[in-house]
C-alpha positions in Angstrom: -1.7 6.6 -4.7 -2.2 3.0 -2.8 -5.9 3.1 -3.5 -5.0 3.8 -7.1 -2.6 1.4 -7.4 -5.1 -1.1 -6.1 -8.0 -0.1 -8.4 -5.7 -0.7 -11.5 -4.5 -3.8 -10.4 -7.8 -4.6 -10.1 -8.8 -3.7 -13.3 -6.1 -5.6 -14.9 -6.6 -8.6 -12.9 -10.4 -8.1 -14.4 -9.2 -7.9 -18.0 -7.1 -10.5 -18.1 -10.1 -12.9 -16.2 -12.5 -11.7 -18.9 -9.9 -12.4 -21.7 -9.2 -16.0 -19.8 -13.2 -16.6 -20.1 -13.2 -15.5 -23.6 -10.6 -17.8 -24.6 -12.1 -20.7 -23.1 -15.6 -20.5 -24.7 -14.6 -19.6 -28.1 -12.1 -22.3 -27.9 -14.6 -25.0 -26.5 -17.5 -24.0 -29.1 -15.3 -25.0 -32.1 -16.2 -21.4 -33.1 -12.1 -20.2 -33.1 -10.9 -21.3 -36.3 -7.2 -20.1 -35.7 -6.9 -20.5 -32.0 -3.1 -19.5 -31.7 -3.7 -15.9 -33.5 -6.7 -15.7 -30.6 -4.3 -16.2 -27.6 -2.2 -13.6 -29.0 -4.7 -11.5 -29.2 -6.9 -11.9 -26.5 -3.8 -11.7 -24.4 -1.9 -8.5 -25.9 -5.2 -6.6 -24.9 -5.7 -7.9 -21.5 -2.0 -6.5 -20.8 -2.6 -4.1 -23.1 0.7 -4.4 -25.2 1.2 -3.1 -28.5 2.2 -6.5 -29.9 2.4 -10.0 -29.5 3.7 -13.6 -30.6 2.9 -17.2 -30.1 5.5 -19.1 -31.1 5.5 -23.5 -30.8 7.9 -26.1 -31.0 8.9 -27.1 -34.4 10.9 -30.2 -35.0 13.5 -31.1 -32.9 15.7 -27.6 -33.0 13.3 -25.1 -34.0 10.2 -22.7 -32.9 7.9 -21.1 -35.4 5.4 -18.0 -34.7 2.0 -19.0 -35.2 -0.1 -16.3 -33.8 0.6 -12.6 -34.0 -1.2 -9.4 -32.9 0.0 -5.7 -33.3 1.4 -4.3 -36.8 5.3 -4.5 -35.7 4.7 -8.7 -35.1 2.5 -8.8 -38.7 5.5 -10.3 -40.9 6.5 -12.6 -38.2 3.9 -15.4 -38.6 5.5 -18.7 -40.1 9.2 -17.3 -39.1 11.2 -19.9 -38.1 14.2 -19.6 -35.7 16.3 -21.7 -34.0 14.8 -22.8 -30.3 18.2 -21.9 -28.6 18.6 -18.8 -30.3 15.1 -17.2 -29.7 13.1 -15.7 -26.2 10.4 -17.9 -27.5 12.5 -21.1 -27.4 14.1 -20.4 -23.9 11.0 -20.0 -22.3 9.8 -23.9 -24.0 13.6 -25.2 -22.7 13.3 -23.7 -19.1 9.3 -23.7 -19.0 9.8 -20.8 -16.9 8.2 -17.1 -17.5 10.3 -13.9 -18.3 10.4 -10.0 -18.4 13.4 -9.5 -20.9 15.5 -6.9 -20.6 19.3 -5.6 -21.9 20.5 -7.3 -24.6 17.4 -9.7 -25.3 15.6 -6.6 -25.5 17.6 -5.1 -27.9 17.7 -8.2 -30.0 13.9 -8.0 -30.5 13.9 -4.2 -31.1 16.6 -5.3 -34.2 13.6 -7.8 -35.6 11.0 -5.6 -34.8 12.4 -2.5 -36.3 11.1 -0.4 -33.3 11.8 0.9 -29.7 10.9 -1.7 -27.6 10.4 -1.7 -23.7 10.4 -4.3 -21.6 9.2 -7.5 -23.1 7.1 -10.7 -21.8 7.7 -14.0 -22.4 5.7 -16.7 -20.8 5.1 -20.8 -21.7 2.1 -22.6 -22.5 2.2 -25.1 -20.3 -0.5 -28.2 -20.1 0.7 -30.0 -17.2 4.1 -30.9 -17.5 4.4 -30.3 -21.3 5.1 -26.8 -22.8 3.0 -26.5 -25.7 4.9 -23.2 -26.9 5.5 -19.3 -25.6 4.0 -16.2 -25.8 5.6 -13.0 -26.2 4.3 -9.8 -25.2 5.5 -6.5 -26.1 5.4 -2.2 -25.6 7.0 0.2 -27.2 9.6 1.9 -24.8 7.8 5.3 -24.7 4.5 3.0 -22.9 4.7 2.4 -19.3 6.5 -1.0 -18.8 5.5 -4.6 -17.9 5.5 -5.1 -14.3 6.1 -8.7 -11.9 2.4 -8.5 -11.8 1.5 -8.0 -15.5 4.5 -11.1 -15.6 2.8 -13.6 -13.2 -0.7 -12.7 -14.7 0.4 -13.5 -18.7 1.6 -16.5 -17.4 -1.5 -17.2 -15.4 -3.3 -16.8 -18.8 -0.7 -18.9 -21.2 -1.3 -21.7 -18.3 -5.1 -21.8 -18.8 -4.8 -20.9 -22.7 -2.8 -24.4 -23.0 -5.4 -25.9 -20.8 -8.1 -24.8 -23.3 -6.3 -25.9 -26.4 -5.9 -28.9 -24.9 -9.2 -29.8 -23.8 -10.6 -28.1 -27.5 -8.7 -30.3 -29.3 -10.0 -33.3 -26.7 -13.5 -32.6 -28.1 -12.4 -32.3 -31.3 -11.4 -35.8 -31.3 -14.2 -36.9 -29.7 -16.5 -35.3 -32.3 -14.5 -36.9 -35.8 
């Protein structure tokens, strides 16, 4: 059993590393037309998530969904929420990743009209700045996310934020 668990975690790490490498390659090449959607899609695939959203700050006290993947999140693009009232806003304000349980999970399930399991919410941090938050979820009938999943998602999100900053700096140099 221990060997099977180690193998599964090894495969999981490989998926996250492959996603980070693909993201860096696409963002640095300038071929990523919608980087927020790309980040969300790659993260959801690496996490084996059913849906995902990427949310960024919008004004002083709101957040806006700028990237989505999965049928459950499809209608959420450009959805605006109060920073203080959203799961993504909490990650942006605190800069801390979290596994969402209890009331937060129930609120997300109500918005998505589906039974969701634990959710992962991780901030996209580049240095001291939080650029946004990535939310990943699975349906309740699937295995729940673990602390290992959370750690890998947080690492990917930090990598994504830095890759976005480098791509933006590169584009600024070209123009």
